DOKEKOL-110932 format. One record per residue (C-alpha): residue number from 1; z, y, x; residue in three letters. Coordinates in nm, 3 decimals, decimal comma, always signed. Layout:
{NUM {Z Y X} "ala"},
...
***
This chain:
{1 {+0,187 +6,231 +2,669} "unk"},
{2 {-0,110 +6,448 +2,592} "unk"},
{3 {-0,189 +6,364 +2,235} "unk"},
{4 {-0,558 +6,324 +2,125} "unk"},
{5 {-0,523 +6,565 +1,837} "unk"},
{6 {-0,303 +6,873 +1,803} "unk"},
{7 {-0,341 +7,140 +1,527} "unk"},
{8 {-0,444 +7,488 +1,656} "unk"},
{9 {-0,157 +7,663 +1,477} "unk"},
{10 {-0,023 +7,977 +1,636} "unk"},
{11 {+0,281 +8,185 +1,558} "unk"},
{12 {+0,072 +8,460 +1,397} "unk"},
{13 {-0,078 +8,199 +1,160} "unk"},
{14 {+0,270 +8,125 +1,042} "unk"},
{15 {+0,322 +8,496 +0,953} "unk"},
{16 {+0,064 +8,446 +0,680} "unk"},
{17 {+0,254 +8,148 +0,548} "unk"},
{18 {+0,591 +8,324 +0,552} "unk"},
{19 {+0,433 +8,613 +0,357} "unk"},
{20 {+0,323 +8,365 +0,099} "unk"},
{21 {+0,675 +8,200 +0,088} "unk"},
{22 {+0,840 +8,549 +0,034} "unk"},
{23 {+0,603 +8,616 -0,253} "unk"},
{24 {+0,752 +8,312 -0,431} "unk"},
{25 {+0,395 +8,218 -0,551} "unk"},
{26 {+0,338 +7,907 -0,350} "unk"},
{27 {+0,154 +7,693 -0,600} "unk"},
{28 {-0,220 +7,688 -0,649} "unk"},
{29 {-0,323 +8,044 -0,732} "unk"},
{30 {-0,511 +8,343 -0,604} "unk"},
{31 {-0,495 +8,227 -0,230} "unk"},
{32 {-0,631 +7,895 -0,304} "unk"},
{33 {-0,933 +8,043 -0,484} "unk"},
{34 {-0,961 +8,311 -0,197} "unk"},
{35 {-0,964 +8,038 +0,068} "unk"},
{36 {-1,234 +7,834 -0,115} "unk"},
{37 {-1,447 +8,151 -0,156} "unk"},
{38 {-1,421 +8,262 +0,196} "unk"},
{39 {-1,498 +7,914 +0,329} "unk"},
{40 {-1,796 +7,905 +0,103} "unk"},
{41 {-1,918 +8,233 +0,244} "unk"},
{42 {-1,865 +8,099 +0,594} "unk"},
{43 {-2,058 +7,782 +0,511} "unk"},
{44 {-2,343 +7,977 +0,358} "unk"},
{45 {-2,312 +7,835 +0,004} "unk"},
{46 {-2,228 +7,968 -0,342} "unk"},
{47 {-1,864 +7,869 -0,402} "unk"},
{48 {-1,613 +7,584 -0,388} "unk"},
{49 {-1,270 +7,444 -0,480} "unk"},
{50 {-0,982 +7,376 -0,257} "unk"},
{51 {-0,798 +7,055 -0,353} "unk"},
{52 {-0,485 +6,891 -0,242} "unk"},
{53 {-0,616 +6,590 -0,062} "unk"},
{54 {-0,917 +6,459 +0,136} "unk"},
{55 {-0,946 +6,167 -0,102} "unk"},
{56 {-0,996 +6,405 -0,399} "unk"},
{57 {-1,267 +6,591 -0,227} "unk"},
{58 {-1,499 +6,288 -0,253} "unk"},
{59 {-1,379 +6,195 -0,596} "unk"},
{60 {-1,447 +6,548 -0,730} "unk"},
{61 {-1,806 +6,556 -0,551} "unk"},
{62 {-1,892 +6,223 -0,727} "unk"},
{63 {-1,789 +6,351 -1,063} "unk"},
{64 {-1,993 +6,674 -1,012} "unk"},
{65 {-2,303 +6,474 -0,952} "unk"},
{66 {-2,249 +6,272 -1,281} "unk"},
{67 {-2,308 +5,942 -1,106} "unk"},
{68 {-2,322 +5,660 -1,350} "unk"},
{69 {-2,125 +5,344 -1,297} "unk"},
{70 {-2,300 +5,084 -1,088} "unk"},
{71 {-2,508 +5,365 -0,923} "unk"},
{72 {-2,572 +5,285 -0,559} "unk"},
{73 {-2,473 +5,533 -0,285} "unk"},
{74 {-2,588 +5,510 +0,073} "unk"},
{75 {-2,313 +5,540 +0,322} "unk"},
{76 {-2,268 +5,497 +0,697} "unk"},
{77 {-2,085 +5,202 +0,834} "unk"},
{78 {-1,885 +5,443 +1,043} "unk"},
{79 {-1,773 +5,653 +0,758} "unk"},
{80 {-1,395 +5,673 +0,683} "unk"},
{81 {-1,256 +5,363 +0,507} "unk"},
{82 {-1,121 +5,551 +0,212} "unk"},
{83 {-1,477 +5,623 +0,101} "unk"},
{84 {-1,495 +5,262 -0,016} "unk"},
{85 {-1,189 +5,317 -0,238} "unk"},
{86 {-1,331 +5,619 -0,399} "unk"},
{87 {-1,663 +5,469 -0,470} "unk"},
{88 {-1,503 +5,157 -0,614} "unk"},
{89 {-1,273 +5,365 -0,829} "unk"},
{90 {-1,577 +5,544 -0,970} "unk"},
{91 {-1,755 +5,215 -1,029} "unk"},
{92 {-2,019 +5,304 -0,770} "unk"},
{93 {-2,180 +5,052 -0,532} "unk"},
{94 {-2,180 +5,143 -0,163} "unk"},
{95 {-2,508 +5,055 +0,028} "unk"},
{96 {-2,372 +5,040 +0,394} "unk"},
{97 {-2,619 +5,143 +0,657} "unk"},
{98 {-2,648 +5,141 +1,046} "unk"},
{99 {-2,643 +5,445 +1,268} "unk"},
{100 {-2,824 +5,585 +1,562} "unk"},
{101 {-2,678 +5,428 +1,890} "unk"},
{102 {-2,688 +5,764 +2,082} "unk"},
{103 {-2,560 +6,014 +1,824} "unk"},
{104 {-2,378 +5,785 +1,575} "unk"},
{105 {-2,541 +5,961 +1,278} "unk"},
{106 {-2,741 +5,800 +0,999} "unk"},
{107 {-3,115 +5,820 +1,070} "unk"},
{108 {-3,390 +5,859 +0,809} "unk"},
{109 {-3,524 +5,505 +0,887} "unk"},
{110 {-3,211 +5,339 +0,772} "unk"},
{111 {-3,231 +5,527 +0,442} "unk"},
{112 {-3,595 +5,429 +0,408} "unk"},
{113 {-3,514 +5,065 +0,456} "unk"},
{114 {-3,280 +5,086 +0,152} "unk"},
{115 {-3,499 +5,285 -0,097} "unk"},
{116 {-3,566 +4,963 -0,289} "unk"},
{117 {-3,193 +4,963 -0,386} "unk"},
{118 {-3,274 +5,278 -0,584} "unk"},
{119 {-2,987 +5,482 -0,448} "unk"},
{120 {-2,869 +5,777 -0,660} "unk"},
{121 {-2,685 +5,962 -0,377} "unk"},
{122 {-2,655 +5,977 +0,001} "unk"},
{123 {-2,306 +6,031 +0,151} "unk"},
{124 {-2,339 +6,172 +0,501} "unk"},
{125 {-2,043 +6,191 +0,725} "unk"},
{126 {-2,115 +6,408 +1,038} "unk"},
{127 {-1,922 +6,171 +1,270} "unk"},
{128 {-1,739 +6,352 +1,555} "unk"},
{129 {-1,934 +6,663 +1,480} "unk"},
{130 {-2,285 +6,515 +1,536} "unk"},
{131 {-2,547 +6,630 +1,290} "unk"},
{132 {-2,809 +6,389 +1,134} "unk"},
{133 {-3,171 +6,483 +1,074} "unk"},
{134 {-3,110 +6,665 +0,746} "unk"},
{135 {-3,462 +6,789 +0,711} "unk"},
{136 {-3,605 +6,435 +0,703} "unk"},
{137 {-3,315 +6,303 +0,491} "unk"},
{138 {-3,354 +6,566 +0,231} "unk"},
{139 {-3,721 +6,480 +0,195} "unk"},
{140 {-3,630 +6,154 +0,024} "unk"},
{141 {-3,530 +6,368 -0,280} "unk"},
{142 {-3,196 +6,190 -0,312} "unk"},
{143 {-2,876 +6,404 -0,388} "unk"},
{144 {-2,677 +6,446 -0,068} "unk"},
{145 {-2,296 +6,486 -0,025} "unk"},
{146 {-2,236 +6,613 +0,326} "unk"},
{147 {-1,895 +6,560 +0,489} "unk"},
{148 {-1,866 +6,823 +0,751} "unk"},
{149 {-1,485 +6,760 +0,829} "unk"},
{150 {-1,574 +6,692 +1,200} "unk"},
{151 {-1,860 +6,949 +1,215} "unk"},
{152 {-1,733 +7,280 +1,063} "unk"},
{153 {-1,894 +7,557 +1,249} "unk"},
{154 {-2,196 +7,363 +1,380} "unk"},
{155 {-2,516 +7,570 +1,354} "unk"},
{156 {-2,890 +7,543 +1,397} "unk"},
{157 {-2,995 +7,901 +1,479} "unk"},
{158 {-2,789 +8,099 +1,215} "unk"},
{159 {-2,785 +7,813 +0,955} "unk"},
{160 {-2,454 +7,637 +0,906} "unk"},
{161 {-2,462 +7,256 +0,905} "unk"},
{162 {-2,458 +7,095 +0,565} "unk"},
{163 {-2,543 +7,408 +0,376} "unk"},
{164 {-2,865 +7,238 +0,251} "unk"},
{165 {-2,685 +6,956 +0,085} "unk"},
{166 {-2,602 +6,962 -0,290} "unk"},
{167 {-2,234 +6,925 -0,213} "unk"},
{168 {-2,026 +6,965 +0,100} "unk"},
{169 {-1,681 +6,816 +0,142} "unk"},
{170 {-1,437 +6,871 +0,427} "unk"},
{171 {-1,082 +6,762 +0,519} "unk"},
{172 {-0,826 +7,023 +0,611} "unk"},
{173 {-0,591 +6,769 +0,790} "unk"},
{174 {-0,409 +6,869 +1,105} "unk"},
{175 {-0,669 +6,698 +1,335} "unk"},
{176 {-0,967 +6,904 +1,206} "unk"},
{177 {-1,136 +7,211 +1,346} "unk"},
{178 {-0,907 +7,435 +1,123} "unk"},
{179 {-0,618 +7,308 +0,899} "unk"},
{180 {-0,421 +7,395 +0,590} "unk"},
{181 {-0,169 +7,116 +0,689} "unk"},
{182 {-0,349 +6,879 +0,440} "unk"},
{183 {-0,595 +6,888 +0,156} "unk"},
{184 {-0,967 +6,975 +0,161} "unk"},
{185 {-1,262 +7,158 +0,010} "unk"},
{186 {-1,559 +7,078 -0,211} "unk"},
{187 {-1,830 +7,339 -0,164} "unk"},
{188 {-2,177 +7,376 -0,330} "unk"},
{189 {-2,481 +7,610 -0,308} "unk"},
{190 {-2,539 +7,545 -0,678} "unk"},
{191 {-2,372 +7,749 -0,955} "unk"},
{192 {-2,415 +7,473 -1,202} "unk"},
{193 {-2,223 +7,219 -0,976} "unk"},
{194 {-1,946 +7,471 -0,919} "unk"},
{195 {-1,897 +7,519 -1,295} "unk"},
{196 {-1,894 +7,143 -1,338} "unk"},
{197 {-1,614 +7,107 -1,069} "unk"},
{198 {-1,422 +7,386 -1,238} "unk"},
{199 {-1,431 +7,200 -1,567} "unk"},
{200 {-1,328 +6,872 -1,413} "unk"},
{201 {-1,014 +7,046 -1,259} "unk"},
{202 {-0,917 +7,292 -1,537} "unk"},
{203 {-0,953 +7,037 -1,818} "unk"},
{204 {-0,767 +6,750 -1,657} "unk"},
{205 {-0,619 +6,787 -1,311} "unk"},
{206 {-0,509 +7,132 -1,221} "unk"},
{207 {-0,224 +6,982 -1,013} "unk"},
{208 {-0,501 +6,868 -0,763} "unk"},
{209 {-0,565 +7,220 -0,652} "unk"},
{210 {-0,451 +7,323 -0,300} "unk"},
{211 {-0,131 +7,524 -0,322} "unk"},
{212 {-0,137 +7,880 -0,204} "unk"},
{213 {+0,114 +7,791 +0,071} "unk"},
{214 {-0,139 +7,569 +0,247} "unk"},
{215 {-0,431 +7,808 +0,164} "unk"},
{216 {-0,245 +8,088 +0,332} "unk"},
{217 {-0,250 +7,895 +0,661} "unk"},
{218 {-0,625 +7,810 +0,615} "unk"},
{219 {-0,713 +8,179 +0,556} "unk"},
{220 {-0,532 +8,283 +0,881} "unk"},
{221 {-0,715 +7,997 +1,077} "unk"},
{222 {-1,056 +8,083 +0,923} "unk"},
{223 {-1,030 +8,421 +1,095} "unk"},
{224 {-1,016 +8,260 +1,438} "unk"},
{225 {-1,259 +7,977 +1,384} "unk"},
{226 {-1,534 +8,123 +1,618} "unk"},
{227 {-1,275 +8,161 +1,891} "unk"},
{228 {-1,159 +7,812 +1,835} "unk"},
{229 {-1,508 +7,664 +1,853} "unk"},
{230 {-1,598 +7,868 +2,166} "unk"},
{231 {-1,294 +7,729 +2,342} "unk"},
{232 {-1,380 +7,372 +2,238} "unk"},
{233 {-1,731 +7,420 +2,383} "unk"},
{234 {-1,582 +7,544 +2,713} "unk"},
{235 {-1,356 +7,230 +2,735} "unk"},
{236 {-1,649 +7,007 +2,647} "unk"},
{237 {-1,862 +7,146 +2,917} "unk"},
{238 {-1,588 +7,072 +3,182} "unk"},
{239 {-1,538 +6,723 +3,054} "unk"},
{240 {-1,915 +6,639 +3,038} "unk"},
{241 {-1,957 +6,745 +3,401} "unk"},
{242 {-1,672 +6,529 +3,515} "unk"},
{243 {-1,781 +6,231 +3,303} "unk"},
{244 {-2,122 +6,239 +3,478} "unk"},
{245 {-1,940 +6,129 +3,799} "unk"},
{246 {-1,834 +5,809 +3,627} "unk"},
{247 {-2,036 +5,515 +3,496} "unk"},
{248 {-1,968 +5,610 +3,135} "unk"},
{249 {-2,154 +5,847 +2,902} "unk"},
{250 {-2,094 +6,054 +2,587} "unk"},
{251 {-2,281 +6,080 +2,263} "unk"},
{252 {-2,579 +6,300 +2,225} "unk"},
{253 {-2,684 +6,551 +1,956} "unk"},
{254 {-3,037 +6,459 +1,871} "unk"},
{255 {-3,182 +6,804 +1,773} "unk"},
{256 {-3,102 +7,173 +1,809} "unk"},
{257 {-2,782 +7,178 +1,623} "unk"},
{258 {-2,487 +7,299 +1,840} "unk"},
{259 {-2,183 +7,064 +1,767} "unk"},
{260 {-1,827 +7,218 +1,742} "unk"},
{261 {-1,680 +6,938 +1,953} "unk"},
{262 {-1,423 +6,785 +1,721} "unk"},
{263 {-1,297 +6,568 +2,002} "unk"},
{264 {-1,446 +6,420 +2,325} "unk"},
{265 {-1,601 +6,076 +2,276} "unk"},
{266 {-1,672 +5,853 +2,573} "unk"},
{267 {-1,912 +5,555 +2,538} "unk"},
{268 {-1,761 +5,296 +2,769} "unk"},
{269 {-1,950 +5,035 +2,987} "unk"},
{270 {-1,627 +4,847 +3,053} "unk"},
{271 {-1,344 +4,718 +2,841} "unk"},
{272 {-1,175 +4,969 +2,616} "unk"},
{273 {-0,821 +4,822 +2,687} "unk"},
{274 {-0,857 +4,875 +3,063} "unk"},
{275 {-0,961 +5,231 +3,020} "unk"},
{276 {-0,690 +5,302 +2,774} "unk"},
{277 {-0,425 +5,166 +2,999} "unk"},
{278 {-0,561 +5,369 +3,290} "unk"},
{279 {-0,546 +5,685 +3,083} "unk"},
{280 {-0,196 +5,607 +2,953} "unk"},
{281 {-0,060 +5,580 +3,308} "unk"},
{282 {-0,166 +5,933 +3,356} "unk"},
{283 {+0,008 +6,029 +3,019} "unk"},
{284 {-0,316 +6,082 +2,834} "unk"},
{285 {-0,340 +5,936 +2,486} "unk"},
{286 {-0,677 +5,797 +2,370} "unk"},
{287 {-0,777 +5,633 +2,040} "unk"},
{288 {-1,089 +5,429 +1,937} "unk"},
{289 {-1,314 +5,685 +1,770} "unk"},
{290 {-1,380 +5,470 +1,452} "unk"},
{291 {-1,050 +5,270 +1,426} "unk"},
{292 {-1,033 +5,359 +1,046} "unk"},
{293 {-1,401 +5,340 +0,947} "unk"},
{294 {-1,583 +5,116 +0,694} "unk"},
{295 {-1,699 +4,881 +0,967} "unk"},
{296 {-1,348 +4,839 +1,102} "unk"},
{297 {-1,261 +4,653 +0,777} "unk"},
{298 {-1,484 +4,361 +0,904} "unk"},
{299 {-1,407 +4,031 +0,737} "unk"},
{300 {-1,581 +4,029 +0,396} "unk"},
{301 {-1,831 +4,305 +0,472} "unk"},
{302 {-2,157 +4,113 +0,498} "unk"},
{303 {-2,373 +4,386 +0,667} "unk"},
{304 {-2,612 +4,395 +0,957} "unk"},
{305 {-2,519 +4,697 +1,154} "unk"},
{306 {-2,543 +4,613 +1,513} "unk"},
{307 {-2,549 +4,971 +1,650} "unk"},
{308 {-2,246 +5,073 +1,447} "unk"},
{309 {-2,050 +4,765 +1,567} "unk"},
{310 {-2,148 +4,869 +1,936} "unk"},
{311 {-2,015 +5,210 +1,886} "unk"},
{312 {-1,702 +5,075 +1,716} "unk"},
{313 {-1,617 +4,868 +2,025} "unk"},
{314 {-1,726 +5,128 +2,294} "unk"},
{315 {-1,640 +5,468 +2,168} "unk"},
{316 {-1,309 +5,615 +2,280} "unk"},
{317 {-1,174 +5,963 +2,205} "unk"},
{318 {-1,006 +6,178 +2,469} "unk"},
{319 {-0,801 +6,501 +2,384} "unk"},
{320 {-1,004 +6,806 +2,318} "unk"},
{321 {-0,859 +7,111 +2,123} "unk"},
{322 {-0,793 +7,478 +2,202} "unk"},
{323 {-0,436 +7,464 +2,271} "unk"},
{324 {-0,464 +7,203 +2,536} "unk"},
{325 {-0,397 +7,436 +2,831} "unk"},
{326 {-0,591 +7,466 +3,160} "unk"},
{327 {-0,359 +7,237 +3,363} "unk"},
{328 {-0,401 +6,953 +3,108} "unk"},
{329 {-0,784 +7,017 +3,086} "unk"},
{330 {-0,814 +6,988 +3,461} "unk"},
{331 {-0,605 +6,662 +3,463} "unk"},
{332 {-0,812 +6,503 +3,191} "unk"},
{333 {-1,136 +6,608 +3,357} "unk"},
{334 {-1,017 +6,429 +3,680} "unk"},
{335 {-0,930 +6,118 +3,488} "unk"},
{336 {-1,278 +6,125 +3,306} "unk"},
{337 {-1,455 +6,131 +3,661} "unk"},
{338 {-1,251 +5,829 +3,780} "unk"},
{339 {-1,246 +5,602 +3,468} "unk"},
{340 {-1,256 +5,222 +3,563} "unk"},
***
């Protein structure tokens, strides 16, 4: 079975990890700081902190903004479900908004509709690597936390995505553009916010820093990120041409940002179960793109988000990653062109 996600970890990446192990300094130390610094330079911001879990990236970002309990935070209905846990833990109130049906991103109009709620922050997840209209969103003057976990490496001309937000968070889990085997980063263009994050960690929770063992893998992967993204784009081009022969479509980037192609989303015109069974018979794994999103909670969420619901029911991910291999790429492309 060809899995939907596979980390792009090569033997030479492991040399860096083995060197760290031999040094016997595998806890959070110099490599962790070095990784955060190099990632900040790559993202075009001042500095950042590498932490041991994706959950704690958002937690630390909220603390850095000094959001008061009961403050309201705008968040996409398609954002990861754990966002709700973090916001509730901090005593913050999520204002859940709909997305654009073509790009699955929050649009400025959805934020404008909720300005009467007096939101104190906007939490943007760049779903599947697609970038929202940051220029228009920033004009509201509300602090933005940008989650670029799916969009690391996306650029508009020479500007890295998310670099204009007050805080950037990203996951380093195995399915992401590059990985440390777990953990994440919180980055910021502001020296004051970086100092505040350092205080939060050093005064209370140093154990939340990313260990050097993980950071050593991240440093090795960061050297190859442009190669990885170029390969992802090649695969996406092949898939897109094949999908055009079917009756299905993919999502669209609205402006001139160039997405890094975290995965390959297919917007289905037929039932998801039939398509998944068809792919499975060819030994190709697929997963619903937003199976673990806020909107997937359903039930007690009394929200009006018709476009997010449509995407939840219709968007299916197919395998796309640099280590896929040409034979498998050709097979998946054939399947995409003949989907039921």
